[in-house]
VOTIGU-653021 format. One line per 8 residues: their letters; for each residue x, y, z of C-alpha. Coordinates in Angstrom, 2 decimals. Example, Ala and Ser with C-alpha at 12.3 -4.5 7.8 and 13.67 -1.06 7.14 Angstrom:
AS = 12.30 -4.50 7.80 ~ 13.67 -1.06 7.14 $
//
This chain:
XXXXXXXX = -8.75 -42.09 -9.77 ~ -7.48 -40.02 -12.96 ~ -4.85 -37.44 -13.76 ~ -6.09 -34.22 -11.80 ~ -5.88 -31.07 -14.23 ~ -6.03 -27.50 -13.05 ~ -7.72 -24.47 -14.72 ~ -8.17 -20.94 -14.06 $
XXXXXXXX = -11.17 -19.24 -14.53 ~ -11.00 -15.32 -14.70 ~ -14.16 -13.86 -14.46 ~ -14.42 -9.72 -15.39 ~ -17.16 -7.64 -15.75 ~ -18.04 -6.37 -19.11 ~ -16.47 -3.33 -20.22 ~ -20.31 -1.73 -20.56 $
XXXXXXXX = -21.26 -2.95 -16.90 ~ -21.03 -0.45 -13.97 ~ -17.98 -1.52 -11.83 ~ -17.96 0.52 -8.52 ~ -15.40 -1.66 -6.89 ~ -12.99 -0.90 -9.93 ~ -14.04 2.60 -9.53 ~ -12.91 3.05 -5.96 $
XXXXXXXX = -9.88 1.44 -6.45 ~ -9.22 3.46 -9.19 ~ -9.61 6.36 -7.18 ~ -7.55 5.67 -4.53 ~ -4.88 5.02 -6.64 ~ -5.07 8.32 -8.47 ~ -5.13 10.15 -4.69 ~ -1.61 8.16 -4.14 $
XXXXXXXX = -0.40 9.67 -7.18 ~ -0.65 6.78 -9.62 ~ -2.14 7.80 -13.18 ~ -4.41 5.38 -13.93 ~ -6.76 5.13 -16.90 ~ -8.97 2.41 -15.84 ~ -9.41 -0.05 -13.06 ~ -11.48 -3.24 -13.18 $
XXXXXXXX = -12.17 -5.55 -10.56 ~ -12.81 -9.20 -11.30 ~ -12.25 -12.50 -9.82 ~ -9.91 -15.62 -10.23 ~ -11.25 -19.21 -9.50 ~ -9.09 -22.21 -9.61 ~ -10.65 -25.38 -10.19 ~ -9.22 -28.68 -10.05 $
XXXXXXXX = -10.87 -31.42 -12.34 ~ -10.54 -35.40 -12.58 ~ -9.81 -35.59 -16.31 ~ -7.14 -36.86 -18.14 ~ -7.92 -35.23 -21.27 ~ -7.14 -31.42 -21.59 ~ -9.68 -30.51 -24.02 ~ -12.30 -32.13 -21.93 $
XXXXXXXX = -11.17 -30.45 -18.89 ~ -11.33 -27.35 -20.04 ~ -14.64 -27.69 -21.57 ~ -15.66 -28.75 -17.61 ~ -14.04 -25.53 -16.72 ~ -16.08 -23.43 -19.29 ~ -19.42 -25.37 -18.29 ~ -18.63 -24.60 -14.62 $
XXXXXXXX = -18.07 -20.85 -15.71 ~ -21.48 -20.27 -18.02 ~ -23.24 -22.54 -15.14 ~ -22.31 -20.64 -11.77 ~ -19.20 -18.71 -11.61 ~ -19.97 -15.94 -14.13 ~ -23.13 -14.02 -14.81 ~ -23.09 -13.60 -18.69 $
XXXXXXXX = -25.26 -10.52 -18.24 ~ -22.67 -8.26 -16.63 ~ -19.42 -10.50 -16.78 ~ -17.19 -12.46 -19.18 ~ -15.07 -14.99 -18.22 ~ -11.79 -16.85 -19.79 ~ -10.48 -20.17 -19.06 ~ -6.73 -21.38 -19.19 $
XX = -4.94 -24.07 -18.13 ~ -2.19 -23.92 -15.05 $
//
């Protein structure tokens, strides 16, 4: 078994996409007295891959995001090593 590498895939709604959950949270924060310009709700996915090469591991995580974890029509994603 090879070295296990961890990557965080951060998926967020595109700026032009509606984000009703973000709007609801923004409204709740404002009702609590916080001054909020915008609020977007996304998801963070932590994956561990069996890979020894960091570049290859990141490429695998990006492929996961492209094929399953993010909807390219309404979401963007970023991959970072953790």
